[in-house]
C-alpha positions in Angstrom: -0.3 13.1 -21.6 2.9 14.4 -20.0 4.7 12.4 -17.3 4.0 15.1 -14.7 0.3 15.0 -15.4 0.2 11.2 -15.2 2.0 11.3 -11.9 -0.5 14.0 -10.7 -3.5 11.8 -11.7 -1.9 8.8 -10.0 -1.2 10.6 -6.7 -4.8 12.0 -6.7 -6.2 8.5 -7.1 -3.8 7.1 -4.5 -4.7 9.9 -2.1 -8.4 9.2 -2.5 -7.8 5.5 -1.9 -5.7 6.1 1.2 -8.3 8.6 2.5 -11.1 6.0 2.1 -9.2 3.3 4.0 -8.1 5.8 6.7 -11.6 7.1 7.1 -12.9 3.6 8.0 -10.2 3.5 10.7 -11.2 6.9 12.0 -14.9 6.0 12.0 -14.3 2.8 13.9 -12.3 4.7 16.5 -14.8 7.6 16.9 -18.1 5.8 16.6 -17.5 2.4 18.0 -14.3 1.8 20.0 -10.5 1.8 19.9 -10.6 -2.0 20.1 -12.8 -2.1 16.9 -10.3 0.0 15.1 -7.6 -2.5 16.2 -9.7 -5.4 14.9 -10.0 -3.6 11.5 -6.2 -3.0 11.4 -5.6 -6.6 12.3 -7.8 -8.0 9.5 -6.2 -5.6 7.1 -2.9 -7.1 8.1 -4.2 -10.6 7.3 -6.0 -9.8 4.1 -3.8 -7.2 2.4 -0.9 -9.6 1.6 -3.4 -12.3 0.5 -5.2 -9.9 -1.8 -2.0 -8.8 -3.4 -0.8 -12.4 -4.0 -4.1 -13.6 -5.4 -4.3 -10.7 -7.8 -1.6 -12.6 -9.8 -0.1 -9.2 -10.8 -2.9 -8.7 -13.3 -2.7 -4.9 -13.3 1.1 -4.8 -13.9 1.0 -7.7 -16.4 -1.7 -6.0 -18.4 -0.1 -2.6 -18.2 3.2 -3.9 -19.5 1.6 -6.1 -22.2 2.2 -3.5 -25.0 2.3 -6.2 -27.7 -1.0 -7.5 -26.5 0.4 -11.0 -26.1 -2.6 -12.1 -24.0 -6.3 -11.3 -24.5 -8.4 -9.5 -22.0 -10.4 -12.7 -21.6 -7.3 -14.5 -20.3 -6.6 -11.7 -17.9 -10.2 -11.8 -16.7 -10.0 -15.6 -16.1 -6.8 -15.2 -14.2 -8.5 -12.5 -12.1 -11.5 -14.7 -11.4 -9.2 -17.5 -10.3 -7.5 -15.2 -7.8 -10.9 -14.0 -6.5 -11.9 -17.6 -5.8 -8.6 -18.2 -4.0 -9.1 -15.1 -1.9 -12.6 -16.3 -1.0 -11.3 -19.6 0.1 -8.7 -17.8 2.3 -11.6 -15.8 3.8 -13.6 -19.0 4.6 -10.5 -20.4 6.3 -10.1 -17.3 8.4 -13.8 -17.5 9.3 -13.5 -21.1 10.3 -10.4 -20.7 12.5 -10.7 -17.2 13.9 -12.3 -16.3 17.2 -12.1 -12.6 16.5 -14.8 -10.1 15.2 -16.1 -11.9 12.2 -18.2 -8.9 11.1 -15.0 -6.9 10.7 -13.3 -9.8 9.0 -16.1 -9.9 6.5 -15.9 -6.1 6.0 -12.2 -6.2 5.2 -12.6 -9.3 2.9 -15.3 -7.5 0.9 -13.1 -4.4 0.6 -10.2 -6.4 -0.7 -12.4 -8.5 -3.0 -14.0 -5.4 -4.5 -10.6 -3.7 -4.8 -9.2 -6.7 -6.8 -12.2 -6.5 -9.2 -10.9 -3.2 -10.5 -7.3 -4.3 -11.1 -8.1 -5.3 -14.7 -9.6 -1.9 -15.4 -6.6 -0.1 -13.9 -4.1 -2.1 -15.9 -5.9 -1.4 -19.1 -5.9 2.3 -18.4 -2.2 2.4 -17.5 -1.5 0.6 -20.8 -3.6 3.1 -22.7 -2.0 6.0 -20.8 -5.4 7.2 -19.5 -4.5 7.6 -15.8 -7.2 10.2 -15.5 -9.7 7.4 -15.3 -7.9 5.9 -12.4 -8.1 9.2 -10.5 -11.8 9.5 -11.4 -12.6 6.0 -10.2 -10.9 6.4 -6.9 -12.3 9.8 -6.2 -15.8 8.6 -7.2 -15.5 5.6 -4.8 -14.6 7.9 -2.0 -17.4 10.3 -2.8 -20.0 7.6 -3.0 -18.8 6.1 0.3 -19.1 9.5 2.0 -22.6 10.0 0.6 -23.8 6.5 1.5 -22.3 6.6 5.0 -23.8 10.0 5.6 -27.3 8.7 4.6 -27.0 5.6 6.8 -25.7 7.7 9.7 -28.6 10.1 9.3 -31.0 7.1 9.5 -29.5 6.3 12.9 -27.2 3.4 12.0 -24.2 3.5 14.3 -22.7 0.0 14.6 -20.2 -1.9 12.5 -22.6 -2.5 9.7 -22.5 1.2 8.6 -18.9 0.6 7.5 -20.2 -1.8 4.8 -21.0 1.4 2.9 -17.3 1.4 1.8 -17.2 -2.0 -0.1 -20.7 -1.2 -1.5 -19.4 2.1 -2.9 -16.4 0.3 -4.5 -18.8 -2.2 -6.2 -21.1 0.5 -7.4 -18.4 2.4 -9.2 -16.8 -0.8 -10.5 -20.0 -1.7 -12.4 -21.0 1.8 -13.2 -17.6 3.2 -14.4 -14.6 0.8 -14.2 -16.0 -2.1 -16.1 -17.7 0.1 -18.7 -14.4 1.9 -19.5 -12.1 -1.1 -20.0 -10.5 -1.6 -23.4 -12.4 -3.5 -26.0 -10.7 -6.7 -27.1 -12.1 -9.1 -29.7 -8.9 -11.2 -29.9 -9.3 -15.0 -29.2 -8.5 -16.0 -25.6 -4.9 -17.1 -24.8 -3.6 -19.4 -22.1 -4.6 -18.3 -18.6 -2.1 -20.6 -16.8 0.8 -19.0 -18.7 -0.5 -15.6 -17.7 -0.7 -16.5 -14.0 2.8 -17.9 -14.1 4.0 -14.6 -15.6 2.1 -12.5 -13.1 3.1 -14.3 -9.9 6.6 -12.9 -9.8 5.2 -9.4 -10.3 2.8 -9.9 -7.4 5.4 -11.5 -5.2 7.4 -8.3 -4.8 4.3 -6.3 -3.6 3.3 -9.3 -1.4 6.6 -9.2 0.4 6.3 -5.4 0.9 2.8 -5.8 2.3 3.9 -8.7 4.5 6.6 -6.4 5.9 3.9 -4.0 7.0 1.5 -6.8 8.3 3.9 -8.8 10.4 4.4 -6.1 13.2 0.6 -5.5 13.3 -0.2 -9.2 13.6 2.5 -9.5 16.3 1.1 -6.6 18.3 -2.4 -8.0 18.1 -1.4 -11.4 19.4 1.2 -10.4 21.9 -0.4 -7.2 23.2 -4.0 -6.4 22.3 -6.3 -4.7 19.7 -6.0 -1.3 21.5 -2.2 -1.3 21.2 -2.5 -2.3 17.6 -4.9 0.6 16.9 -2.5 3.1 18.5 0.4 1.8 16.5 -1.5 1.9 13.2 -2.7 5.4 13.9 0.9 6.5 14.3 2.3 4.7 11.2 -0.6 5.9 9.0 1.2 9.3 8.9 3.9 7.7 6.9 1.4 6.4 4.4 0.0 9.9 3.7 3.4 11.6 3.8 4.7 9.1 1.1 2.0 10.1 -1.5 3.8 13.2 -2.8 7.1 11.3 -2.6 5.9 8.6 -4.8 4.7 11.1 -7.3 8.0 12.9 -7.4 9.9 9.6 -7.8 7.7 8.6 -10.8 8.4 12.0 -12.4 12.3 11.8 -12.0 12.8 8.2 -13.2 13.6 9.3 -16.8 16.1 11.9 -15.5 17.7 9.3 -13.2 18.7 7.1 -16.1 20.2 10.0 -17.9 22.1 11.8 -15.2 21.4 10.4 -11.7 19.3 12.0 -9.0 19.2 15.8 -9.3 20.9 17.6 -6.4 17.8 19.7 -5.6 15.8 16.4 -5.2 18.2 15.2 -2.6 18.0 18.5 -0.7 14.2 18.4 -0.9 14.1 14.8 0.5 16.4 15.7 3.4 14.3 18.8 4.2 11.1 16.8 3.9 12.3 14.0 6.1 13.5 16.5 8.7 10.1 18.2 8.6 8.3 14.9 9.0 10.4 14.0 12.1 9.6 17.4 13.6 5.9 16.8 13.0 6.0 13.4 14.7 7.8 14.8 17.7 5.6 17.9 18.2 2.3 17.4 16.5 1.6 13.6 16.1 0.1 13.1 19.6 -2.4 16.1 19.5 -3.3 15.4 15.9 -4.3 11.8 16.8 -6.3 13.0 19.8 -8.3 15.4 17.6 -8.8 13.1 14.6 -9.5 9.8 16.4 -11.0 11.1 19.6 -8.6 9.0 21.7 -5.8 10.0 24.1 -2.9 7.6 23.6 0.3 8.6 25.5 3.2 7.9 23.1 6.7 8.1 24.6 9.2 10.4 22.9 11.3 7.4 22.0 8.4 5.8 20.1 7.6 9.1 18.3 11.3 9.6 17.4 11.7 6.0 16.1 8.6 6.3 13.9 9.7 9.7 12.7 13.2 8.5 11.7 11.7 5.4 10.1 9.5 7.6 8.0 12.5 9.6 6.7 14.3 6.3 5.9 11.2 5.1 4.0 11.2 8.3 1.9 14.9 7.9 1.1 14.3 4.2 0.2 11.6 5.3 -2.2 14.0 7.7 -3.9 16.7 5.0 -4.2 14.1 2.6 -5.5 13.6 5.1 -8.4 17.3 4.6 -9.3 16.9 0.8 -9.4 13.6 1.0 -11.3 15.1 3.4 -13.9 17.8 0.8 -14.4 15.4 -2.2 -14.3 17.1 -3.8 -11.3 13.9 -5.5 -10.1 15.7 -8.5 -8.6 17.7 -6.2 -6.3 14.5 -4.4 -5.3 12.9 -7.8 -4.4 16.1 -8.9 -2.5 16.2 -5.8 -0.4 12.5 -6.1 0.5 12.9 -9.8 1.3 15.9 -9.2 3.7 14.0 -6.4 5.4 10.9 -8.6 5.8 12.9 -11.5 7.3 14.4 -9.0 9.8 10.9 -7.8 10.6 9.6 -11.3 11.1 12.5 -12.1 13.4 12.7 -8.9 15.5 9.0 -7.9 15.8 7.8 -10.7 18.2 11.0 -10.6 20.2 11.1 -6.9 20.8 7.4 -6.5 21.3 7.5 -9.2 24.0 10.4 -7.4 25.7 9.5 -3.8 25.2 5.8 -3.7 24.3 4.9 -0.8 21.8 8.4 0.6 22.1 9.7 -2.7 20.8 7.3 -2.6 17.9 8.6 0.9 17.0 12.2 -0.3 17.3 11.6 -3.3 15.0 9.9 -0.9 12.5 12.9 1.4 12.6 15.5 -1.4 12.2 13.5 -2.9 9.3 13.4 0.5 7.6 17.1 1.0 8.2 17.9 -2.4 6.7 15.8 -1.6 3.6 17.4 1.8 3.2 20.9 0.3 3.6 20.4 -2.4 0.9 18.7 0.0 -1.5 21.5 2.5 -1.0 24.1 -0.3 -1.6 22.4 -1.5 -4.8 21.8 2.1 -6.1 25.4 3.0 -5.5 26.6 -0.1 -7.3 24.4 0.8 -10.2 25.7 4.4 -10.3 29.3 3.1 -10.3 28.5 0.8 -13.2 26.9 3.7 -15.1 30.0 5.9 -14.4 32.3 3.2 -15.7 30.3 2.9 -18.9 30.3 6.7 -19.4 34.0 7.1 -18.7 35.3 4.1 -20.8 36.7 4.9 -24.2 34.5 4.2 -27.3 
């Protein structure tokens, strides 16, 4: 399968996954309340980093294990250990939280069922069958829509109807994902060594997820669930706008190593970022009113800061492609860590002082720091490559 087709299948699957999670947020807002949407966003912020960390990087470890150093049995035991840890984390949240425990349970089941499929996804990436990833994600979205529609038609309107989503993930996992994993009859290998190998891989994604979660947790505790819902509704535009960007970056990685980022790619990213900023300034507010059935009143300063932050995020993704192409994973992790520390420091302070405007400012500053360090590291890498090319043989 060509690289472009693989990227297309990946973005289709990622789009279906984003659509499913976003649909739950929309349904909470439209059917129940804005506060319930905020509670859902809050528990996503709590459980998403934990789910990534307790996955032990099983998907990426398996996908990169081309020599089949570890058996599928070892990967599965590592996965099960992570699921038990995630369950213990959920029980701790239940014991200490005074929030909406039904929503907490919903988000926990979503993350638990998501992590179940990580082993399947890793085996498909290694076998270069990304079409199965796309089929799995689209099928989960379709089953969720059908099951939710049936429950809605039966008159179910409260939070319990949202449990159709984790149920749909479980159904497709057992009906499709698990049945299409690679067959492996090799003897089991050491699970502990595998976990030690996978934790650094999971740590990078954990830091990125934490960078997203910190402002949301701060808003929930300093302001309220309604303010959190309004902030998440605004920043979700970045998540969707990033999907084609990720696909393009995956496709150009081989070209980057050979000759740098193509000029037309830079021009496209500049135009795309400018278009995103224009959308945020002109259309974000009415779009949110139509989709979520709420009437938030965002200031132009907040819209501008989130719009600029989105453009910086797109550019950082492109610069990341340069670092990935040159296998500079430590620098990627360093940039993400510095940005996360800035987020953790600035978010509470600015939110206390300037409310939602402060949250947008912290988000913008964090995005700017991430972009700056990615640009610095990518430029250093390009200079090294230039020195090697220009030096005499």
